[in-house]
TISE-693669 format. One record per residue: residue number from 1; residue in three letters; chain; x, y, z of N, C-alpha, C in turn. Coordinates in steps of 0.1 Angstrom, whole numbers. Example, Ala and Ser with C-alpha at 12.3 -4.5 7.8 and 13.67 -1.06 7.14 Angstrom:
2
<pt 1,'Ala','A',<132,-57,78>,<123,-45,78>,<132,-33,78>>,
<pt 2,'Ser','A',<128,-22,71>,<137,-11,71>,<129,0,79>>,
// end
This chain:
115
<pt 1,'Met','A',<12,-12,1>,<-2,1,-2>,<9,13,-2>>,
<pt 2,'Asn','A',<17,15,9>,<28,21,8>,<35,27,-5>>,
<pt 3,'Gln','A',<41,15,-10>,<46,18,-24>,<38,23,-36>>,
<pt 4,'Arg','A',<23,17,-36>,<15,23,-44>,<13,40,-43>>,
<pt 5,'Arg','A',<14,45,-30>,<13,58,-26>,<22,63,-33>>,
<pt 6,'Lys','A',<38,60,-30>,<45,66,-37>,<48,66,-54>>,
<pt 7,'Ile','A',<43,55,-59>,<42,56,-71>,<32,67,-74>>,
<pt 8,'Lys','A',<20,66,-70>,<8,77,-73>,<15,91,-72>>,
<pt 9,'Phe','A',<22,94,-61>,<29,107,-57>,<38,108,-69>>,
<pt 10,'Gly','A',<48,102,-73>,<58,105,-85>,<50,106,-98>>,
<pt 11,'Val','A',<39,98,-99>,<35,102,-114>,<27,115,-113>>,
<pt 12,'Ala','A',<20,118,-104>,<17,135,-105>,<26,143,-101>>,
<pt 13,'Phe','A',<39,142,-97>,<46,150,-90>,<57,154,-104>>,
<pt 14,'Phe','A',<61,146,-110>,<72,144,-119>,<68,156,-133>>,
<pt 15,'Pro','A',<53,151,-136>,<52,167,-148>,<50,180,-142>>,
<pt 16,'Met','A',<45,178,-131>,<45,191,-121>,<56,199,-124>>,
<pt 17,'Met','A',<67,192,-118>,<83,196,-117>,<90,200,-132>>,
<pt 18,'Val','A',<84,191,-144>,<85,196,-154>,<83,207,-161>>,
<pt 19,'Ile','A',<72,211,-157>,<63,222,-162>,<72,236,-152>>,
<pt 20,'Ala','A',<71,233,-141>,<74,245,-132>,<90,246,-134>>,
<pt 21,'Ile','A',<100,240,-138>,<115,240,-142>,<113,247,-156>>,
<pt 22,'Ser','A',<104,243,-170>,<101,250,-177>,<100,264,-180>>,
<pt 23,'Leu','A',<89,264,-171>,<83,277,-166>,<98,290,-162>>,
<pt 24,'Ala','A',<103,281,-153>,<114,287,-141>,<127,291,-154>>,
<pt 25,'Leu','A',<128,282,-166>,<140,288,-173>,<135,298,-185>>,
<pt 26,'Gly','A',<122,296,-190>,<115,308,-198>,<118,319,-191>>,
<pt 27,'Leu','A',<115,320,-176>,<115,334,-172>,<131,339,-170>>,
<pt 28,'Val','A',<138,334,-167>,<155,337,-164>,<158,337,-180>>,
<pt 29,'Leu','A',<155,331,-189>,<159,333,-202>,<155,346,-209>>,
<pt 30,'Lys','A',<141,350,-203>,<136,364,-207>,<142,373,-203>>,
<pt 31,'Leu','A',<147,370,-187>,<153,383,-179>,<167,384,-184>>,
<pt 32,'Leu','A',<175,375,-188>,<188,376,-194>,<185,380,-208>>,
<pt 33,'Trp','A',<176,380,-218>,<179,386,-227>,<172,400,-227>>,
<pt 34,'Asn','A',<166,402,-219>,<162,420,-215>,<169,428,-211>>,
<pt 35,'Ala','A',<182,418,-202>,<187,425,-194>,<200,430,-200>>,
<pt 36,'Ile','A',<206,419,-207>,<220,419,-215>,<215,424,-230>>,
<pt 37,'Leu','A',<209,418,-236>,<210,420,-254>,<202,433,-254>>,
<pt 38,'Thr','A',<192,438,-248>,<186,448,-252>,<193,462,-251>>,
<pt 39,'Pro','A',<200,465,-241>,<209,473,-243>,<222,471,-249>>,
<pt 40,'Val','A',<228,459,-251>,<240,459,-260>,<238,460,-274>>,
<pt 41,'Leu','A',<232,454,-279>,<228,449,-289>,<217,458,-297>>,
<pt 42,'Arg','A',<207,465,-290>,<197,470,-291>,<186,463,-300>>,
<pt 43,'Val','A',<184,454,-290>,<174,443,-301>,<161,448,-291>>,
<pt 44,'Gln','A',<150,443,-295>,<140,443,-286>,<139,437,-275>>,
<pt 45,'Pro','A',<130,442,-265>,<125,432,-254>,<118,420,-255>>,
<pt 46,'Ile','A',<118,408,-254>,<111,400,-258>,<99,395,-243>>,
<pt 47,'Thr','A',<92,389,-248>,<80,386,-237>,<82,369,-229>>,
<pt 48,'Phe','A',<78,366,-221>,<79,354,-214>,<74,344,-223>>,
<pt 49,'Trp','A',<65,339,-234>,<62,330,-242>,<69,330,-252>>,
<pt 50,'Gln','A',<78,340,-257>,<90,340,-269>,<103,337,-264>>,
<pt 51,'Ala','A',<101,339,-249>,<116,331,-244>,<116,315,-239>>,
<pt 52,'Leu','A',<103,314,-237>,<99,298,-236>,<100,292,-250>>,
<pt 53,'Gly','A',<95,302,-257>,<97,294,-272>,<110,290,-276>>,
<pt 54,'Met','A',<120,305,-276>,<132,298,-278>,<137,290,-276>>,
<pt 55,'Phe','A',<134,288,-261>,<139,278,-249>,<138,262,-258>>,
<pt 56,'Ile','A',<126,259,-262>,<124,246,-267>,<131,249,-279>>,
<pt 57,'Ile','A',<130,259,-287>,<135,255,-300>,<151,253,-301>>,
<pt 58,'Ser','A',<159,263,-293>,<173,253,-289>,<177,245,-286>>,
<pt 59,'Arg','A',<166,239,-276>,<167,224,-271>,<168,214,-283>>,
<pt 60,'Ile','A',<155,218,-289>,<152,210,-305>,<165,207,-311>>,
<pt 61,'Leu','A',<171,221,-314>,<178,224,-325>,<199,219,-319>>,
<pt 62,'Phe','A',<199,221,-308>,<212,219,-307>,<214,209,-292>>,
<pt 63,'Gly','A',<202,208,-285>,<210,201,-274>,<200,188,-271>>,
<pt 64,'Gly','A',<192,189,-279>,<179,177,-273>,<175,177,-259>>,
<pt 65,'Phe','A',<164,170,-257>,<161,167,-242>,<164,158,-234>>,
<pt 66,'Tyr','A',<169,147,-241>,<178,139,-233>,<188,131,-240>>,
<pt 67,'Arg','A',<201,136,-234>,<213,129,-238>,<222,126,-227>>,
<pt 68,'Pro','A',<225,111,-226>,<236,105,-218>,<252,114,-218>>,
<pt 69,'Arg','A',<255,115,-210>,<266,121,-208>,<279,110,-206>>,
<pt 70,'Ala','A',<290,117,-210>,<300,109,-210>,<301,99,-194>>,
<pt 71,'Gly','A',<307,88,-195>,<307,84,-179>,<292,77,-174>>,
<pt 72,'Trp','A',<285,76,-185>,<268,71,-183>,<270,55,-181>>,
<pt 73,'Lys','A',<263,54,-169>,<259,38,-164>,<274,35,-161>>,
<pt 74,'Gly','A',<283,41,-156>,<295,37,-148>,<305,38,-157>>,
<pt 75,'Lys','A',<304,39,-175>,<312,36,-183>,<325,48,-180>>,
<pt 76,'Pro','A',<336,47,-181>,<346,58,-182>,<343,68,-194>>,
<pt 77,'Gly','A',<348,82,-194>,<345,89,-202>,<353,92,-215>>,
<pt 78,'Trp','A',<359,80,-216>,<370,81,-230>,<361,74,-241>>,
<pt 79,'Gly','A',<355,70,-236>,<344,61,-248>,<347,50,-256>>,
<pt 80,'Gly','A',<362,44,-255>,<368,35,-264>,<363,23,-259>>,
<pt 81,'Ser','A',<365,11,-263>,<360,-2,-262>,<373,-2,-251>>,
<pt 82,'Pro','A',<369,-12,-242>,<382,-16,-231>,<392,-24,-238>>,
<pt 83,'Glu','A',<391,-31,-251>,<403,-37,-257>,<410,-25,-266>>,
<pt 84,'Trp','A',<406,-14,-267>,<412,-2,-272>,<420,5,-263>>,
<pt 85,'Arg','A',<411,7,-254>,<418,12,-239>,<431,4,-235>>,
<pt 86,'Gln','A',<429,-8,-232>,<442,-14,-230>,<453,-14,-241>>,
<pt 87,'Lys','A',<450,-16,-251>,<461,-13,-260>,<468,-3,-261>>,
<pt 88,'Trp','A',<461,11,-259>,<467,24,-259>,<475,23,-247>>,
<pt 89,'Met','A',<469,18,-236>,<478,21,-224>,<492,11,-226>>,
<pt 90,'Asn','A',<490,2,-231>,<502,-6,-236>,<513,-1,-245>>,
<pt 91,'Met','A',<508,9,-252>,<518,15,-262>,<531,23,-255>>,
<pt 92,'Ser','A',<540,23,-262>,<550,31,-261>,<550,44,-265>>,
<pt 93,'Glu','A',<558,57,-264>,<554,71,-266>,<554,69,-282>>,
<pt 94,'Glu','A',<564,58,-287>,<568,62,-301>,<559,54,-309>>,
<pt 95,'Glu','A',<551,44,-303>,<541,38,-309>,<530,48,-311>>,
<pt 96,'Arg','A',<523,55,-297>,<514,64,-299>,<518,76,-308>>,
<pt 97,'Ala','A',<526,82,-308>,<531,90,-323>,<529,85,-333>>,
<pt 98,'Arg','A',<535,73,-338>,<530,65,-351>,<514,63,-354>>,
<pt 99,'Phe','A',<511,62,-344>,<497,59,-346>,<490,73,-348>>,
<pt 100,'Arg','A',<492,84,-339>,<488,97,-344>,<489,101,-355>>,
<pt 101,'Gln','A',<501,99,-361>,<505,103,-375>,<500,98,-385>>,
<pt 102,'Glu','A',<493,81,-384>,<488,74,-393>,<472,79,-392>>,
<pt 103,'Trp','A',<469,84,-384>,<453,90,-382>,<453,102,-388>>,
<pt 104,'Gln','A',<461,111,-386>,<468,123,-392>,<463,126,-405>>,
<pt 105,'Asn','A',<475,116,-413>,<473,108,-428>,<461,107,-433>>,
<pt 106,'Arg','A',<454,96,-424>,<442,91,-429>,<431,101,-427>>,
<pt 107,'Cys','A',<428,110,-416>,<418,119,-415>,<421,135,-418>>,
<pt 108,'Gly','A',<432,137,-420>,<436,147,-418>,<435,154,-431>>,
<pt 109,'His','A',<435,147,-445>,<434,153,-454>,<421,160,-458>>,
<pt 110,'Arg','A',<411,160,-449>,<400,167,-453>,<403,182,-448>>,
<pt 111,'Lys','A',<412,187,-442>,<413,200,-440>,<425,203,-450>>,
<pt 112,'Asn','A',<433,197,-455>,<441,199,-468>,<431,201,-479>>,
<pt 113,'Lys','A',<419,194,-482>,<413,197,-493>,<404,210,-493>>,
<pt 114,'Gln','A',<401,213,-479>,<393,226,-478>,<400,240,-479>>,
<pt 115,'Glu','A',<415,238,-480>,<422,251,-478>,<425,256,-494>>,
// end
């Protein structure tokens, strides 16, 4: 019975917190925009709803709403497989330099073509 009450509370509490945090972030964005960009760049002040819309659009375009960070689920931040990590750790400095040079030769050609 106690576990059910916790679940019901969580189901009702989570959406309310998401809405509250979104509204607070919209207000912060509005205040920052109007306090900083209006005098510096001489842009028009924005309303709360415009700020909230900009926040949502920026999250969709640039960040997404959910993205695991490095180190997610106990994995180290390096992101390579354990075999590659072990191989890298066992390389000497000369082998690492050759490895870096080989990858520069393979992947560095993109920079040369653009210049």
